[in-house]
Backbone as CSV, one residue per row, in Angstrom:
resi,resn,N_x,N_y,N_z,CA_x,CA_y,CA_z,C_x,C_y,C_z
1,UNK,-102.217,-123.247,0.689,-101.045,-122.621,1.311,-100.830,-121.243,0.712
2,UNK,-100.569,-120.263,1.563,-100.367,-118.892,1.093,-98.922,-118.640,0.718
3,UNK,-98.739,-117.829,-0.280,-97.394,-117.447,-0.728,-97.148,-116.017,-0.322
4,UNK,-96.071,-115.771,0.427,-95.736,-114.416,0.847,-94.798,-113.812,-0.177
5,UNK,-95.254,-112.782,-0.801,-94.469,-112.129,-1.842,-94.450,-110.641,-1.602
6,UNK,-93.337,-110.019,-1.873,-93.290,-108.567,-1.782,-94.166,-107.974,-2.869
7,UNK,-94.531,-106.720,-2.672,-95.511,-106.104,-3.554,-95.094,-106.137,-5.006
8,UNK,-93.812,-105.891,-5.288,-93.406,-105.859,-6.688,-93.493,-107.231,-7.311
9,UNK,-93.276,-108.278,-6.507,-93.432,-109.629,-7.023,-94.897,-109.918,-7.241
10,UNK,-95.727,-109.498,-6.268,-97.169,-109.676,-6.387,-97.698,-109.054,-7.671
11,UNK,-97.217,-107.920,-8.007,-97.649,-107.284,-9.237,-97.114,-108.008,-10.463
12,UNK,-96.173,-108.894,-10.264,-95.678,-109.693,-11.371,-94.819,-108.923,-12.340
13,UNK,-94.240,-107.845,-11.858,-93.531,-106.967,-12.775,-92.148,-106.645,-12.250
14,UNK,-91.384,-107.654,-11.911,-90.058,-107.427,-11.363,-89.098,-107.198,-12.524
15,UNK,-88.771,-105.950,-12.765,-87.949,-105.595,-13.921,-86.870,-104.615,-13.495
16,UNK,-85.724,-104.685,-14.124,-84.637,-103.748,-13.816,-84.992,-102.353,-14.305
17,UNK,-84.614,-101.344,-13.506,-84.866,-99.966,-13.904,-83.657,-99.415,-14.638
18,UNK,-83.880,-98.930,-15.848,-82.784,-98.357,-16.632,-82.819,-96.849,-16.474
19,UNK,-81.980,-96.316,-15.620,-81.981,-94.872,-15.380,-81.425,-94.157,-16.598
20,UNK,-82.002,-92.992,-16.854,-81.507,-92.179,-17.949,-82.181,-92.479,-19.271
21,UNK,-83.023,-93.504,-19.338,-83.702,-93.800,-20.590,-84.891,-92.869,-20.761
22,UNK,-85.172,-92.495,-21.971,-86.315,-91.641,-22.242,-87.592,-92.439,-22.103
23,UNK,-88.530,-91.948,-21.312,-89.760,-92.681,-21.059,-90.629,-92.719,-22.305
24,UNK,-91.245,-93.871,-22.498,-92.166,-94.049,-23.615,-93.584,-93.891,-23.086
25,UNK,-94.391,-93.124,-23.769,-95.759,-92.918,-23.316,-96.782,-93.574,-24.222
26,UNK,-96.445,-93.828,-25.490,-97.392,-94.479,-26.392,-97.604,-95.925,-25.956
27,UNK,-98.861,-96.320,-25.862,-99.219,-97.684,-25.477,-100.406,-98.124,-26.324
28,UNK,-100.652,-99.443,-26.427,-101.829,-99.910,-27.166,-103.102,-99.368,-26.543
29,UNK,-104.134,-99.261,-27.344,-105.396,-98.695,-26.854,-105.927,-99.469,-25.655
30,UNK,-105.730,-100.800,-25.641,-106.261,-101.595,-24.526,-105.562,-101.291,-23.207
31,UNK,-104.381,-100.698,-23.245,-103.662,-100.384,-22.019,-104.357,-99.273,-21.240
32,UNK,-105.008,-98.365,-21.931,-105.618,-97.200,-21.291,-107.037,-97.469,-20.796
33,UNK,-107.618,-98.595,-21.173,-109.027,-98.850,-20.872,-109.176,-99.918,-19.790
34,UNK,-110.285,-99.879,-19.038,-110.559,-100.956,-18.075,-110.765,-102.271,-18.820
35,UNK,-110.269,-103.354,-18.247,-110.441,-104.671,-18.835,-111.540,-105.434,-18.118
36,UNK,-112.072,-106.433,-18.783,-113.099,-107.265,-18.173,-112.510,-108.247,-17.174
37,UNK,-113.359,-108.944,-16.421,-112.883,-109.935,-15.453,-112.023,-110.999,-16.132
38,UNK,-110.932,-111.361,-15.490,-110.067,-112.400,-16.019,-108.995,-111.916,-16.968
39,UNK,-108.964,-110.611,-17.237,-107.961,-110.027,-18.134,-106.968,-109.209,-17.319
40,UNK,-105.749,-109.088,-17.842,-104.714,-108.377,-17.101,-103.641,-107.876,-18.050
41,UNK,-103.091,-106.695,-17.754,-101.915,-106.204,-18.468,-100.722,-106.299,-17.533
42,UNK,-99.621,-106.839,-18.028,-98.407,-106.952,-17.223,-97.193,-106.614,-18.073
43,UNK,-96.135,-106.180,-17.428,-94.848,-105.961,-18.088,-93.982,-107.193,-17.844
44,UNK,-93.371,-107.687,-18.892,-92.541,-108.883,-18.767,-91.593,-108.956,-19.958
45,UNK,-90.708,-109.964,-19.933,-89.739,-110.153,-21.006,-90.039,-111.373,-21.862
46,UNK,-91.040,-112.158,-21.484,-91.408,-113.330,-22.269,-92.870,-113.652,-22.022
47,UNK,-93.435,-114.450,-22.921,-94.843,-114.831,-22.778,-95.064,-115.669,-21.528
48,UNK,-94.160,-116.595,-21.252,-94.300,-117.434,-20.056,-94.272,-116.585,-18.787
49,UNK,-93.352,-115.637,-18.745,-93.262,-114.752,-17.591,-94.533,-113.923,-17.455
50,UNK,-95.081,-113.481,-18.578,-96.288,-112.658,-18.558,-97.480,-113.442,-18.017
51,UNK,-97.620,-114.697,-18.433,-98.741,-115.523,-17.962,-98.641,-115.749,-16.454
52,UNK,-97.434,-116.064,-15.974,-97.264,-116.269,-14.546,-97.538,-114.980,-13.769
53,UNK,-97.047,-113.859,-14.288,-97.274,-112.581,-13.624,-98.754,-112.248,-13.570
54,UNK,-99.457,-112.460,-14.679,-100.891,-112.173,-14.725,-101.655,-113.045,-13.737
55,UNK,-101.246,-114.309,-13.607,-101.909,-115.208,-12.666,-101.752,-114.709,-11.240
56,UNK,-100.545,-114.216,-10.897,-100.324,-113.666,-9.560,-101.174,-112.420,-9.335
57,UNK,-101.186,-111.527,-10.316,-101.951,-110.283,-10.175,-103.436,-110.575,-10.003
58,UNK,-103.990,-111.405,-10.887,-105.419,-111.701,-10.833,-105.799,-112.396,-9.531
59,UNK,-104.940,-113.297,-9.070,-105.229,-114.002,-7.817,-105.163,-113.053,-6.630
60,UNK,-104.112,-112.241,-6.579,-103.951,-111.312,-5.460,-105.028,-110.247,-5.456
61,UNK,-105.378,-109.730,-6.629,-106.423,-108.718,-6.704,-107.788,-109.312,-6.385
62,UNK,-107.951,-110.588,-6.610,-109.219,-111.238,-6.280,-109.425,-111.310,-4.773
63,UNK,-108.367,-111.736,-4.057,-108.467,-111.821,-2.597,-107.083,-112.014,-2.012
64,UNK,-106.695,-111.165,-1.071,-105.405,-111.314,-0.404,-105.383,-110.496,0.876
65,UNK,-104.356,-110.747,1.678,-104.109,-109.965,2.879,-102.829,-109.160,2.688
66,UNK,-102.785,-107.986,3.268,-101.618,-107.109,3.166,-101.094,-106.849,4.573
67,UNK,-99.828,-107.169,4.786,-99.207,-106.936,6.080,-97.859,-106.270,5.896
68,UNK,-97.524,-105.366,6.809,-96.218,-104.721,6.742,-96.291,-103.269,7.151
69,UNK,-95.350,-102.482,6.654,-95.295,-101.072,6.997,-94.852,-100.262,5.791
70,UNK,-95.299,-99.033,5.756,-94.909,-98.074,4.730,-94.239,-96.899,5.433
71,UNK,-93.151,-96.408,4.863,-92.494,-95.224,5.397,-92.274,-94.229,4.262
72,UNK,-92.615,-92.984,4.513,-92.434,-91.925,3.525,-91.562,-90.838,4.148
73,UNK,-90.505,-90.461,3.427,-89.576,-89.454,3.929,-89.598,-88.244,3.006
74,UNK,-89.735,-87.069,3.598,-89.721,-85.833,2.827,-88.600,-84.934,3.345
75,UNK,-87.737,-84.512,2.442,-86.637,-83.607,2.795,-86.802,-82.324,1.978
76,UNK,-86.952,-81.215,2.666,-87.183,-79.941,1.991,-86.059,-79.600,1.028
77,UNK,-84.819,-79.934,1.403,-83.679,-79.590,0.555,-83.679,-80.383,-0.747
78,UNK,-84.289,-81.567,-0.733,-84.360,-82.388,-1.943,-85.634,-82.151,-2.727
79,UNK,-86.621,-81.575,-2.039,-87.935,-81.360,-2.658,-88.436,-82.664,-3.276
80,UNK,-88.359,-83.720,-2.507,-88.691,-85.038,-3.027,-89.485,-85.789,-1.967
81,UNK,-90.598,-86.367,-2.358,-91.412,-87.147,-1.421,-91.548,-88.562,-1.976
82,UNK,-90.886,-89.482,-1.351,-90.918,-90.854,-1.841,-91.106,-91.816,-0.675
83,UNK,-91.733,-92.946,-0.976,-91.877,-93.989,0.035,-90.604,-94.821,0.037
84,UNK,-89.997,-94.951,1.202,-88.750,-95.684,1.325,-88.850,-96.659,2.493
85,UNK,-87.937,-97.600,2.529,-87.888,-98.579,3.615,-89.221,-99.290,3.795
86,UNK,-89.914,-99.488,2.694,-91.181,-100.199,2.775,-90.908,-101.690,2.910
87,UNK,-91.693,-102.333,3.715,-91.543,-103.763,3.934,-92.936,-104.338,4.151
88,UNK,-93.513,-104.873,3.109,-94.862,-105.410,3.217,-95.045,-106.551,2.234
89,UNK,-96.001,-107.388,2.520,-96.240,-108.569,1.697,-97.721,-108.708,1.396
90,UNK,-98.003,-109.355,0.283,-99.364,-109.740,-0.071,-99.451,-111.255,0.082
91,UNK,-100.371,-111.712,0.909,-100.566,-113.138,1.121,-101.755,-113.607,0.290
92,UNK,-101.515,-114.577,-0.571,-102.612,-115.128,-1.366,-102.299,-116.580,-1.687
93,UNK,-103.270,-117.271,-2.241,-103.140,-118.700,-2.476,-102.234,-118.988,-3.671
94,UNK,-101.104,-119.602,-3.411,-100.203,-120.018,-4.483,-100.879,-121.064,-5.373
95,UNK,-101.648,-121.940,-4.752,-102.310,-122.998,-5.515,-103.300,-122.414,-6.518
96,UNK,-104.067,-121.417,-6.086,-105.035,-120.786,-6.982,-104.332,-120.110,-8.151
97,UNK,-103.211,-119.454,-7.885,-102.474,-118.780,-8.948,-101.911,-119.787,-9.945
98,UNK,-101.416,-120.915,-9.443,-100.854,-121.944,-10.326,-101.925,-122.539,-11.228
99,UNK,-103.082,-122.807,-10.675,-104.190,-123.354,-11.468,-104.662,-122.337,-12.498
100,UNK,-104.774,-121.090,-12.087,-105.245,-120.049,-12.993,-104.300,-119.885,-14.177
101,UNK,-102.990,-119.967,-13.939,-102.008,-119.794,-15.015,-102.215,-120.798,-16.138
102,UNK,-102.741,-121.963,-15.824,-102.967,-122.999,-16.832,-104.105,-122.646,-17.787
103,UNK,-104.887,-121.636,-17.423,-106.042,-121.249,-18.241,-105.889,-119.859,-18.857
104,UNK,-104.672,-119.316,-18.793,-104.411,-118.000,-19.360,-103.470,-118.114,-20.546
105,UNK,-103.530,-117.121,-21.416,-102.599,-117.056,-22.538,-102.392,-115.608,-22.941
106,UNK,-101.277,-115.350,-23.602,-100.984,-114.009,-24.110,-101.840,-113.744,-25.338
107,UNK,-102.530,-112.609,-25.339,-103.365,-112.220,-26.466,-102.640,-111.249,-27.394
108,UNK,-101.811,-110.402,-26.802,-101.107,-109.403,-27.596,-99.956,-108.850,-26.763
109,UNK,-98.920,-108.349,-27.425,-97.827,-107.697,-26.718,-97.391,-106.469,-27.489
110,UNK,-96.740,-105.546,-26.760,-96.296,-104.296,-27.376,-94.960,-103.909,-26.742
111,UNK,-93.942,-103.576,-27.544,-92.628,-103.241,-26.971,-92.663,-101.940,-26.187
112,UNK,-92.044,-101.968,-25.015,-91.998,-100.804,-24.146,-90.570,-100.281,-24.004
113,UNK,-89.622,-101.191,-23.859,-88.227,-100.811,-23.707,-87.390,-101.824,-24.482
114,UNK,-86.988,-101.462,-25.685,-86.235,-102.384,-26.532,-84.846,-102.649,-25.965
115,UNK,-84.297,-101.684,-25.263,-82.968,-101.855,-24.670,-82.970,-102.996,-23.650
116,UNK,-84.021,-103.041,-22.834,-84.150,-104.092,-21.827,-85.001,-105.258,-22.311
117,UNK,-85.486,-105.169,-23.553,-86.345,-106.195,-24.146,-87.585,-106.453,-23.280
118,UNK,-88.236,-105.363,-22.906,-89.450,-105.431,-22.107,-90.665,-105.147,-22.989
119,UNK,-91.763,-105.809,-22.657,-93.014,-105.637,-23.379,-94.147,-105.483,-22.372
120,UNK,-95.231,-104.857,-22.820,-96.457,-104.905,-22.053,-97.343,-105.946,-22.735
121,UNK,-97.823,-106.893,-21.948,-98.592,-108.017,-22.461,-100.057,-107.888,-22.057
122,UNK,-100.934,-108.246,-22.966,-102.347,-108.398,-22.656,-102.610,-109.887,-22.493
123,UNK,-103.032,-110.289,-21.301,-103.236,-111.692,-20.983,-104.698,-111.916,-20.639
124,UNK,-105.271,-113.005,-21.158,-106.673,-113.300,-20.906,-106.941,-114.790,-20.925
125,UNK,-108.191,-115.187,-20.686,-108.559,-116.608,-20.672,-108.343,-117.265,-22.034
126,UNK,-107.954,-118.515,-22.022,-107.686,-119.243,-23.257,-108.947,-119.466,-24.083
127,UNK,-110.093,-119.558,-23.423,-111.317,-119.932,-24.139,-111.888,-118.791,-24.971
128,UNK,-111.394,-117.590,-24.760,-111.917,-116.443,-25.495,-111.053,-116.146,-26.705
129,UNK,-111.666,-115.593,-27.725,-110.907,-115.198,-28.907,-110.028,-113.990,-28.589
130,UNK,-108.935,-113.914,-29.294,-108.040,-112.781,-29.095,-108.702,-111.500,-29.592
131,UNK,-108.466,-110.387,-28.905,-109.049,-109.120,-29.356,-108.328,-108.638,-30.607
132,UNK,-108.956,-107.791,-31.401,-108.269,-107.253,-32.573,-107.073,-106.418,-32.144
133,UNK,-106.022,-106.435,-32.939,-104.839,-105.666,-32.596,-105.168,-104.176,-32.609
134,UNK,-104.606,-103.479,-31.653,-104.879,-102.052,-31.542,-103.604,-101.264,-31.789
135,UNK,-103.741,-100.153,-32.473,-102.597,-99.304,-32.783,-102.147,-98.562,-31.522
136,UNK,-100.873,-98.187,-31.442,-100.396,-97.396,-30.305,-101.176,-96.097,-30.183
137,UNK,-101.385,-95.705,-28.944,-102.149,-94.495,-28.682,-101.389,-93.638,-27.689
138,UNK,-101.087,-92.416,-28.091,-100.414,-91.475,-27.199,-101.418,-90.934,-26.174
139,UNK,-100.989,-90.745,-24.926,-101.913,-90.215,-23.921,-102.401,-88.813,-24.243
140,UNK,-101.659,-88.073,-25.094,-102.111,-86.736,-25.470,-103.413,-86.789,-26.262
141,UNK,-103.722,-87.975,-26.802,-104.979,-88.131,-27.536,-106.152,-88.376,-26.595
142,UNK,-105.861,-88.546,-25.308,-106.900,-88.818,-24.319,-107.245,-87.547,-23.558
143,UNK,-108.522,-87.311,-23.364,-108.947,-86.162,-22.578,-108.594,-86.388,-21.106
144,UNK,-108.389,-85.315,-20.387,-108.101,-85.432,-18.951,-109.260,-86.136,-18.264
145,UNK,-109.020,-87.271,-17.605,-110.131,-88.002,-16.986,-110.654,-87.298,-15.745
146,UNK,-111.906,-87.535,-15.433,-112.503,-86.885,-14.271,-111.884,-87.380,-12.970
147,UNK,-111.231,-88.540,-13.011,-110.669,-89.105,-11.794,-109.235,-88.653,-11.519
148,UNK,-108.659,-87.812,-12.358,-107.241,-87.462,-12.251,-106.874,-86.873,-10.890
149,UNK,-107.794,-86.172,-10.262,-107.501,-85.518,-8.986,-108.105,-86.249,-7.793
150,UNK,-108.562,-87.469,-8.019,-109.156,-88.242,-6.932,-108.082,-88.630,-5.924
151,UNK,-108.363,-88.426,-4.661,-107.480,-88.892,-3.594,-108.036,-90.182,-3.013
152,UNK,-109.279,-90.144,-2.641,-109.985,-91.321,-2.154,-111.453,-90.991,-2.057
153,UNK,-112.283,-91.705,-2.758,-113.711,-91.431,-2.735,-114.475,-92.705,-3.030
154,UNK,-115.758,-92.707,-2.711,-116.616,-93.849,-2.988,-117.621,-93.467,-4.066
155,UNK,-117.727,-94.317,-5.073,-118.704,-94.105,-6.133,-119.355,-95.442,-6.467
156,UNK,-120.685,-95.451,-6.436,-121.455,-96.666,-6.724,-120.987,-97.846,-5.875
157,UNK,-120.650,-97.567,-4.619,-120.259,-98.621,-3.704,-118.813,-99.058,-3.805
158,UNK,-118.070,-98.469,-4.743,-116.661,-98.829,-4.905,-115.766,-97.680,-4.442
159,UNK,-114.796,-98.031,-3.642,-113.809,-97.065,-3.185,-112.782,-96.876,-4.295
160,UNK,-112.472,-95.615,-4.634,-111.552,-95.326,-5.734,-110.350,-94.540,-5.209
161,UNK,-109.198,-94.798,-5.816,-107.980,-94.076,-5.440,-107.040,-94.035,-6.635
162,UNK,-106.164,-93.032,-6.642,-105.226,-92.832,-7.748,-103.796,-92.851,-7.216
163,UNK,-102.915,-93.510,-7.956,-101.494,-93.481,-7.662,-100.753,-92.840,-8.818
164,UNK,-99.648,-92.164,-8.550,-98.880,-91.543,-9.634,-97.394,-91.712,-9.383
165,UNK,-96.638,-91.758,-10.489,-95.186,-91.899,-10.395,-94.569,-91.310,-11.654
166,UNK,-93.384,-90.731,-11.507,-92.751,-90.057,-12.632,-92.387,-91.016,-13.760
167,UNK,-92.533,-90.542,-14.980,-92.150,-91.305,-16.166,-90.771,-90.897,-16.682
168,UNK,-89.972,-90.260,-15.850,-88.654,-89.811,-16.289,-87.687,-90.974,-16.483
169,UNK,-87.962,-92.102,-15.854,-87.093,-93.264,-15.984,-87.701,-94.326,-16.881
170,UNK,-87.600,-95.568,-16.464,-88.129,-96.681,-17.229,-89.655,-96.698,-17.138
171,UNK,-90.382,-96.705,-18.253,-91.841,-96.612,-18.203,-92.498,-97.774,-17.472
172,UNK,-91.972,-98.985,-17.628,-92.598,-100.124,-16.943,-92.510,-99.942,-15.434
173,UNK,-91.383,-99.453,-14.958,-91.231,-99.216,-13.525,-92.210,-98.152,-13.047
174,UNK,-92.407,-97.116,-13.842,-93.325,-96.041,-13.454,-94.758,-96.539,-13.333
175,UNK,-95.201,-97.330,-14.306,-96.578,-97.825,-14.263,-96.783,-98.811,-13.111
176,UNK,-95.760,-99.621,-12.835,-95.847,-100.550,-11.706,-95.971,-99.782,-10.395
177,UNK,-95.116,-98.784,-10.211,-95.130,-98.007,-8.979,-96.440,-97.242,-8.820
178,UNK,-96.934,-96.662,-9.908,-98.182,-95.901,-9.835,-99.332,-96.799,-9.408
179,UNK,-99.383,-98.006,-9.962,-100.460,-98.933,-9.591,-100.311,-99.387,-8.143
180,UNK,-99.094,-99.651,-7.744,-98.837,-100.059,-6.362,-99.268,-98.970,-5.381
181,UNK,-98.934,-97.717,-5.693,-99.304,-96.609,-4.819,-100.809,-96.375,-4.817
182,UNK,-101.470,-96.668,-5.937,-102.925,-96.524,-5.984,-103.588,-97.526,-5.043
183,UNK,-103.108,-98.759,-5.037,-103.646,-99.761,-4.112,-103.379,-99.332,-2.677
184,UNK,-102.178,-98.826,-2.429,-101.851,-98.335,-1.095,-102.789,-97.204,-0.686
185,UNK,-103.106,-96.324,-1.624,-104.001,-95.207,-1.319,-105.390,-95.719,-0.936
186,UNK,-105.824,-96.826,-1.557,-107.098,-97.440,-1.155,-107.072,-97.801,0.329
187,UNK,-105.959,-98.379,0.765,-105.851,-98.783,2.154,-105.822,-97.572,3.079
188,UNK,-105.161,-96.509,2.654,-105.067,-95.312,3.489,-106.433,-94.682,3.734
189,UNK,-107.352,-94.860,2.819,-108.663,-94.241,2.986,-109.459,-94.883,4.119
190,UNK,-108.984,-96.010,4.629,-109.694,-96.680,5.725,-109.318,-96.123,7.087
191,UNK,-108.756,-94.929,7.108,-108.474,-94.213,8.354,-107.495,-94.957,9.253
192,UNK,-106.423,-95.501,8.647,-105.388,-96.110,9.471,-104.600,-95.009,10.160
193,UNK,-104.011,-95.352,11.295,-103.237,-94.366,12.041,-101.945,-94.051,11.304
194,UNK,-101.652,-92.773,11.192,-100.459,-92.307,10.507,-99.518,-91.680,11.529
195,UNK,-98.344,-92.284,11.702,-97.358,-91.722,12.610,-96.507,-90.699,11.879
196,UNK,-96.008,-89.697,12.597,-95.235,-88.646,11.929,-94.174,-88.092,12.874
197,UNK,-92.991,-87.885,12.321,-91.910,-87.224,13.042,-91.389,-86.100,12.149
198,UNK,-91.277,-84.898,12.681,-90.772,-83.749,11.932,-89.507,-83.231,12.611
199,UNK,-88.473,-83.031,11.825,-87.215,-82.519,12.353,-86.891,-81.199,11.666
200,UNK,-86.613,-80.174,12.444,-86.272,-78.860,11.911,-84.796,-78.606,12.180
201,UNK,-84.042,-78.302,11.136,-82.613,-78.020,11.264,-82.352,-76.572,10.877
202,UNK,-81.575,-75.877,11.676,-81.186,-74.502,11.386,-79.671,-74.440,11.293
203,UNK,-79.177,-74.031,10.146,-77.721,-73.982,9.953,-77.181,-72.562,10.029
204,UNK,-77.998,-71.638,10.457,-77.551,-70.260,10.570,-77.836,-69.431,9.332
205,UNK,-78.110,-70.108,8.218,-78.393,-69.398,6.970,-79.877,-69.507,6.598
206,UNK,-80.415,-70.685,6.799,-81.819,-70.891,6.443,-82.342,-72.079,7.227
207,UNK,-83.620,-72.103,7.402,-84.260,-73.227,8.077,-84.627,-74.291,7.051
208,UNK,-84.489,-75.520,7.444,-84.933,-76.623,6.600,-85.550,-77.692,7.495
209,UNK,-86.308,-78.546,6.919,-86.930,-79.586,7.735,-87.058,-80.871,6.932
210,UNK,-87.128,-81.950,7.647,-87.405,-83.250,7.053,-88.531,-83.895,7.847
211,UNK,-89.242,-84.769,7.193,-90.425,-85.335,7.828,-90.585,-86.788,7.405
212,UNK,-90.957,-87.642,8.342,-91.183,-89.041,8.019,-92.557,-89.464,8.510
213,UNK,-93.318,-90.099,7.633,-94.607,-90.676,7.982,-94.482,-92.196,7.912
214,UNK,-95.221,-92.893,8.744,-95.211,-94.341,8.646,-96.589,-94.910,8.975
215,UNK,-96.866,-96.059,8.387,-98.148,-96.728,8.573,-97.890,-98.214,8.760
216,UNK,-98.503,-98.787,9.786,-98.476,-100.231,9.959,-99.749,-100.805,9.353
217,UNK,-99.597,-101.830,8.529,-100.731,-102.365,7.783,-101.042,-103.807,8.148
218,UNK,-102.321,-104.094,8.289,-102.820,-105.458,8.404,-104.239,-105.434,7.838
219,UNK,-104.340,-105.701,6.527,-105.588,-105.531,5.812,-105.993,-106.803,5.072
220,UNK,-107.271,-106.953,4.893,-107.807,-107.914,3.925,-108.411,-107.095,2.800
221,UNK,-108.168,-107.513,1.559,-108.743,-106.792,0.429,-109.187,-107.787,-0.640
222,UNK,-110.156,-107.366,-1.435,-110.692,-108.249,-2.471,-111.261,-107.422,-3.614
223,UNK,-111.337,-108.057,-4.784,-111.942,-107.458,-5.971,-111.319,-106.111,-6.322
224,UNK,-109.980,-106.054,-6.330,-109.284,-104.855,-6.771,-109.342,-104.792,-8.299
225,UNK,-109.590,-103.614,-8.835,-109.738,-103.457,-10.284,-109.020,-102.204,-10.752
226,UNK,-108.300,-102.324,-11.863,-107.682,-101.154,-12.494,-108.711,-100.545,-13.436
227,UNK,-109.104,-99.302,-13.169,-110.182,-98.669,-13.929,-109.706,-97.634,-14.939
228,UNK,-108.428,-97.303,-14.943,-107.969,-96.323,-15.920,-106.505,-95.972,-15.741
229,UNK,-105.902,-95.520,-16.834,-104.526,-95.028,-16.818,-104.469,-93.744,-17.643
230,UNK,-103.530,-92.891,-17.273,-103.396,-91.613,-17.980,-102.025,-91.038,-17.668
231,UNK,-101.529,-90.171,-18.537,-100.278,-89.456,-18.295,-100.597,-87.969,-18.173
232,UNK,-100.198,-87.382,-17.071,-100.399,-85.949,-16.854,-99.362,-85.197,-17.694
233,UNK,-99.797,-84.406,-18.689,-98.832,-83.717,-19.553,-98.033,-82.645,-18.826
234,UNK,-98.543,-82.133,-17.714,-97.835,-81.076,-16.981,-96.729,-81.648,-16.103
235,UNK,-97.036,-82.696,-15.375,-96.042,-83.280,-14.471,-95.230,-84.383,-15.130
236,UNK,-95.776,-84.966,-16.197,-95.112,-86.097,-16.828,-95.220,-87.367,-16.021
237,UNK,-96.218,-87.437,-15.131,-96.394,-88.597,-14.269,-97.379,-89.596,-14.868
238,UNK,-97.137,-90.868,-14.587,-98.093,-91.924,-14.909,-99.134,-91.968,-13.803
239,UNK,-100.419,-91.978,-14.162,-101.511,-92.036,-13.196,-102.299,-93.320,-13.409
240,UNK,-102.640,-93.989,-12.320,-103.427,-95.221,-12.377,-104.583,-95.117,-11.392
241,UNK,-105.781,-95.400,-11.874,-106.977,-95.419,-11.035,-107.337,-96.860,-10.702
242,UNK,-107.484,-97.168,-9.416,-107.931,-98.486,-8.995,-109.168,-98.334,-8.127
243,UNK,-109.922,-99.412,-8.003,-111.117,-99.374,-7.167,-111.371,-100.752,-6.571
244,UNK,-112.205,-100.764,-5.533,-112.615,-102.008,-4.890,-113.909,-101.737,-4.138
245,UNK,-114.759,-102.746,-3.963,-115.949,-102.541,-3.120,-115.515,-102.069,-1.741
246,UNK,-116.145,-101.034,-1.254,-115.709,-100.452,0.021,-115.696,-101.488,1.139
247,UNK,-116.696,-102.362,1.134,-116.796,-103.363,2.198,-115.726,-104.442,2.097
248,UNK,-115.046,-104.541,0.944,-114.063,-105.617,0.756,-112.699,-105.289,1.337
249,UNK,-112.490,-104.045,1.740,-111.218,-103.642,2.349,-111.437,-103.512,3.844
250,UNK,-110.834,-104.415,4.593,-111.093,-104.494,6.031,-109.774,-104.430,6.811
251,UNK,-109.791,-103.670,7.889,-108.657,-103.645,8.799,-108.762,-104.856,9.716
252,UNK,-107.688,-105.648,9.762,-107.674,-106.837,10.610,-107.037,-106.510,11.954
253,UNK,-107.323,-107.329,12.930,-106.762,-107.121,14.260,-105.262,-107.373,14.218
254,UNK,-104.496,-106.630,15.017,-103.046,-106.811,15.064,-102.698,-108.247,15.476
């Protein structure tokens, strides 16, 4: 039986956003590196929550369907481009996620927001030894990755895409959104139809315009992988690189 969950639930990172908090950029070394099969990083408030979240992420990234719509609104006066009124779900096997959770455990955790008591957890299979603890690593210690400007490309048979989101607020929320947008960008590379409406308003003093884009989605996807994370020092945005075999992302019939 499939479980219909909104994207933020699918990512297993449903956390309150604390506006006005200073974003934290230092993370354990394992947070910045690609993980092996069966491993996952999640934001949570407890070990039990982290294991369940990781099970959902690993199951959904392994194989799921995406249905719904995305809407992006741009207002020149706000100089802000954000996706709003999004309504989409990831369908995947609840049974598989429940079984998988029984074989996962927390390997390490690192505090991200002490005010909200949030941590980033490293979760992996129970049968493997825990990795050695890693010291916090600031993104300024990382060289600019070659994928930072990737929009959508194929390399070695894998389609790659990058998502970004501001770190001005709660860091866990930023990393969740960046990863979510990266997965969305993977889907956009499949040449889905993009609807657009542009409105021009003239108030007698200056011209301004607003624009809305929307996409209807019905996709199958499999073998999604997080291949890297980085913080852009100029924009202060969290960047996440994801990839999937190009053939594993398929547009389904309406």
